[in-house]
N, C-alpha and C positions, 0 to 999 in steps of 0.2 A: 579479452572475452573469456569468461570462465568456462570450465568444462561442463559437459552435459552427459546425461546417460539416458537410455531408454530401456524399458523392461521387456524381456522376451522370456516367457515361462519362468519368471522370478529370478532370472540372471541379470546382473547389471553389466551393461556394455557401455564404455565411455567413448565419446566422440567429440571432436571439435564441432562447434555450432555450424560454421559455414560449410564444412564438408558434409555434415548431416543434411542440411537444408538443400544443398545442391543435388543430393542423391535421393532424398525422399521428399516429394513435393507436397505431401499432405501430413501436417504435423500439429500437435498440441504441446506448446511449451508450458510447463507447470513450474511455478516458483513462488517462494514466499516473498513477503515484503522486502524490497530492496535488493532482489537477486538479479536485477538487470534485464527484466523482460522487455521494457520499452526500448532501452539502448540496443538490445539484441534485435528487436524488430526493425529499428531504424538502420542498423548496420546491414541486416540482410537485404533491405530494400535498396540501400546504396550499392551493394554488390550486384544485385539483379539489374539495376539501372546501368551500371558500368558494363555488364556483359551485353545488355541490350544495345548499348552505343556501339560496341564492337561487332555485334551480330544482331541485325534488325529482326531476325526470325525468332528471337527470344520473346518470351511473354512480357506484357506490360506490368511492372510492379506497382501495386496500389496499397499504400499504408493508410489504414483507417484507425482513428482513435475511438474505440467504441463507447468511451465515456461520454462522447457528445452525441451518440446515436439516439434518435427519438422514435418511439413506437408509433409510427404513422400507419394505421391499420389498412388504409387504402393504397399504400405504397408497397412495391416489391422490395424484398430484402436487399437486392442489389442496389436499388436507389437509396435505401437507408444507409447502407454501408458507404456508398459513394459520397453521400452528404456528410458523413462522419470523417471523410478523408481530410488531410491537412490542407490541401488546396481543392478547390471545387473542380469535379470531373463532370462537366455538363453531358447529359445523356449517356453516361456510363452504363446505366441500367440496360441500355439497348446494345451495348457492346458484347460480342460473343464471350460468354464467361470462360470458355476454354482457352481464350487468348490472354487471360489476366492471371497474374500471380497475386492472390489476395493475401495480405498480411494484416490480420485483425488483432490489434493490441488492446488489452484491457477488457477481456470478456467479463471479469469479476466486477468491473466498474459500471456496467450497464444498469441504469436506474430500474428498468422495467423487467420483472421476471418473465412476463409474456414475451418480450422481445428476445431475451436470452433463449427461450424455447424455440422461437421462430428461427433464430440464427443457427441453433443446433440442428433443427430440421432441415434448414437450407444446406448446411454442411454435409449432412448425411443422406440427402435426397439422391435417389438412383441417377436422375438426369444430371447431377453435379459430381458424379463419381470420378470423373476425369479432370475436374477443376482443381487447380493448385491452390491450397488453402493452408496458411499458417496462422494458428490461433494461440494467444497467450492468456494466461489466467493464474490467479492464486489457486492453490489446490483445493481449498475447502468449497469453492463455488462451482467448479466444473465437475461433471461426472468423471470417475476414474478411468472410464473407457468411452471414447466416442467412436462409433463404428466408422471404419474407413480412414481414421486419422491416427497416426502413430503417436502414442504418449511419450513425452520427453520431459525429464526433470532437470532443472538447473542445480548444479552442485555448488556448495560454497567454495570460496577461494581457498587454495592451498597455501602453505607457508611460502613456497617459491613464488606464487602469483602475488601474494601480499607484498613480498620484498621487491619484486619487479615493478609493481605499481608505484610503490613509495620512492624507489630509486629514479623512476622516470618523471616524477613530479617536478615542476619547475620551482625549486626551493630558492628563497632569497639568500639563505645562508648555506654554504656548502655542507655544513655539518648537519643540516636539518633532517636528512634521510636517516643517517646513523643514529641520531638522537631519538627519533620516533621509533625506529626498529628496536632500540635498546629498551625503551619504555614498554613496547608491546611484548618483548621477550620476558620482562619482569612482571607483567600484569596479565595473567591468564584471562580474566574476565574481559578486559579490553581487546585482547587478541581474538577472543571468541566473537566479539562484536565485529571486528575487522574482517571476518570471513564473509560478511555481506558486502557486495560491491558498493551499494549505496552508503552504508555506514563507514566503510573504509574511506570513501571519498570525503565524507563529512569529517571524520577523524583527522585526515591528512590536512584538510583545509583549516580546521580549528587549530591543529598543531602549528601551522604556519603563522597564525595570528596571536595565539595566546601562549605558545610554547608547549612542547610535549609533556613536560612535568606537570602542567596545570590542566591536562585533559580530564574531562569527566570520565568516570569509570562505569557509568550506567547509561543505557540507551536513552532513556527519557531526559537525562541531564544533557546529553549531547544535543538533542533536539532543542532543549530549552536555550542553551548557549547559542545555537545556530540561529534560532528565531530572533534572539536579542541582537546578534550581529547584523542580520538582515534588516532590522528595524531601527538601526542607528549606530550600534556599537562598531560596526565594520568601518563606516565613514570616520567615526571618531578615532579609531586605531590608525587610520591612514592620514589623519589630519585633513580630511576633506569635509567641507561644510555644504550640505545641500539643504535647500528650503524644504521644510516639512509642513504640510497643510495642517496637521495636528501636532502641536509642539510637544505635548507631554507624552513621554515614552509609555508610562503606565496606561494612559488612556488609549494610545494606539494599540497596545497589546490587548487591552480589554475588548476593544471593538473587534479586533481580528479574531479573538477567541469566540466571541458571541456569534459573529457572522459565520465562522467556520462551523460552529456547532449547529446553527440554524440550517445551513446548507446540508450538513451531514444528516441531520434529522429528516430532511426532505429527500434523502438518498440522491443528492445532486453532487456528482463529482465535477461537473462542469456547469457554467452559468454564463448568462449574458451580462453585459454592463449594467443594464437596467435592473436585473434581478439582484446583483450584488449591491448596487447603490441603495435599492429599496430596503434590503436587510440591514445595511449599515445604518441608515436613517432610523430604522425601527429599533436598533439596538441601544440607542442613546436618546435621552430626552431632546426634544426639538430645540430647546434653548441652547444645547451644546453643539449640535451639528445639523445642517440643513442639506438639501439635495445637492447643491452646488459644491459644498464642502465634501460630501460623500464621494462625488464624482472626482474631485481633485485628489482625494485620499486614495481612490482606486488607481489613479494615474501614478501616484507615488509608489504604490505597491508594485505596479507593473514596471516602473523605472528601476526599482530595487530588486527585481527578479523574484519577488515572493509570489506574485501572480504572473502567469505567462499565458500567451494566446495559444489555444488549442486548435482553433480553426478561425475562419474569418469573423465569425460572430460569438464563438464560445471561448471562455477563459477558464483557468483552473489554477490551483496552487501548483508550485513548480514540481512538487512530487505529492502524490496522493497521501503519503504517510504524514506530511506536514499538516494536512487538513485533519487527519485522524488524531494526531498529537494535540493540535489546538482544541479539537472538540473534547478531548479528555481533560485538558487543562481547564476548560470551562466547567465540566462536570465536577472537577476537584475543588472548584471555588465554593460549592454548596455546603451548607451546614447539615442539611438533611440528605438522605439517600433517595429521595423521590425520583429525581430524574435518572440517576444511574440504574435504579430498579426498573424503570420504564425501558431503558436501553437493554437491560438483561432480558426482559420479557420479549422485546422485539428480536433480540438475537435468537432466541429459541423458537419464536414464531416464524421467522423468515429463514433466510439462507446464509446466516453468518455475517450480515452486513456490519454489525457492531463489534465484531470480534477484536480487531486490532485496537480500536478505541478503548475497549474494556481492558485490554491488556496494558495499554499505555496508562490508563487510570490506576490499575493495580500497582504499577511501578511507581507512579507518582505518590499514591497514598502509602504504599508499602505494607499495609495491613488491611486484609480483606476478611477479618474475622466476622464482622457484622453481616457482610454480604453472604458469606458462606452459611451462617447460622440461619439466615432467612431464605436461602436459595431454594429450598424445597417448595416454598410457597409460590415461587415464580416460574415453575416448570410447566410447560404444556402437558396435556395427557400423553402425547406421543413420547415426550422426553421422559416423563416420570414413570411410564408404564414399562412392563417387561422385566424379566429376571436380570438382564444385563444392562447396565447404564448406557445411554445413548452416547455415540462417539463425540457429538458436539459438547456434551456435558463434561466428559472426560478430558477433552482437549482444552476446554476453557479452564477447568480447574488445574490441570497440569501447567498451563502457561501462567496462571495466576501465582501458583506457588514458585514458579521459576523467578518471578520479579518481586513478589510481595514478601520480602524477607524478614519483615517485622511481625508477621502473623504468628501468634502464639497458639500452639496446638492445644494447650490445656484450656484455652478459652473457647474452643470449637464445640458446638453441639449440633452436628449435622443430622439430617433425617432422610429416610428412604433412599432414593436413587443417589443422592449426594453422598451419603455415607458409603454406599456401595462403590461409588466412583473413587472415594478416598482410599478404600480398601484395595481396589484394583491398582491405584497409583502408588500404593505402599507408602502413603504419607505418614510420617512418623516412624517408618522402618520398623514396625512391630511394637514400638513403644506404646502407641495408642491403639489398642484393638477395638475398632469401632463396633464390631458385631458383639463383643463381649459386654459392652455397655448397653445393649439393647436399643441402639440407635437406628438399626435397619428394620 
């Protein structure tokens, strides 16, 4: 479990997660992609359940995956949350809320902005001020301060935590841990990625199967290799032959990309079998795949752990970032920029839903010159107005430049707020003074 900190008057105080949760019953865990929010939520519920077994007076822990929550306007929030729990809690909405430890994972993955507002209102309502609530979210979606809930941020893994994780991993070769640690020590970019618990897990698994010297050094390449492993390469490496409904690997990947993109465009983190099968069938001409084949393909994906059950009726990719990566890969197949421009416009119109996919896209393409030169045309009035560039614009540009390392500064011709944002970010380190060229 990684360290956490929470802010009190701009001071950073570090705590162990379990200690903090047992002392402060109302928390908001904020963490970027892959920082372990869901794992932490599950661990906290496990500890609460263990304490309840020893002491029946303890409150009932209820873990709800908010990605499966549906905005039923005629239902109380407690029922909506109960329905989003891993297992069904019948009539839990009638259970005294003060007797429940609510652990609400994935606030950022809720499809409906209206439901997000309802849940925040429920969390901060005076009548629920004594209710134990732990909420998790990516930082860009949830307000910096939620009244009555203590803000907590998840920190990246330290060097010692990375070392401990790798040494505890069940390596097939005794030298596996030392070899990977040596590679990380010699490769700063890969070490930086390993500070994310999710990426460290993926890096370690990949090192087991392809060797540490062959590890990709970029995040999107790690995801590409992982998806290939899960769609067939893993079995091949182990000498296992499993029947595949769709034999051609490239066709399996194409269907997976298109379906992930379609779901993401619909802001669906979770889906039913029927929804997934319908999208699969629509992604390929009927002569190639029918309803029965689509259903069998989904069963293959569940068997291979690419798709996992989130509740009794809902399914999802085994990690949300896999869906975001696949959606970006689908966008990267396009010759024109029409679909990615639509995604950029939606990012600025909404609440940042497309952010991670757009960053994955920039990392895959590695050159975002065309997008930056046209970016001023795709800003909303709210984003484009004002003397200071909007934080969502600055954040997206910063993250693009972090991964799109083939972008040539001398080919950029930004305008308005985009040029102001580049100035704030000090892109070009003074070599390209955007103001001087009259681009602002």
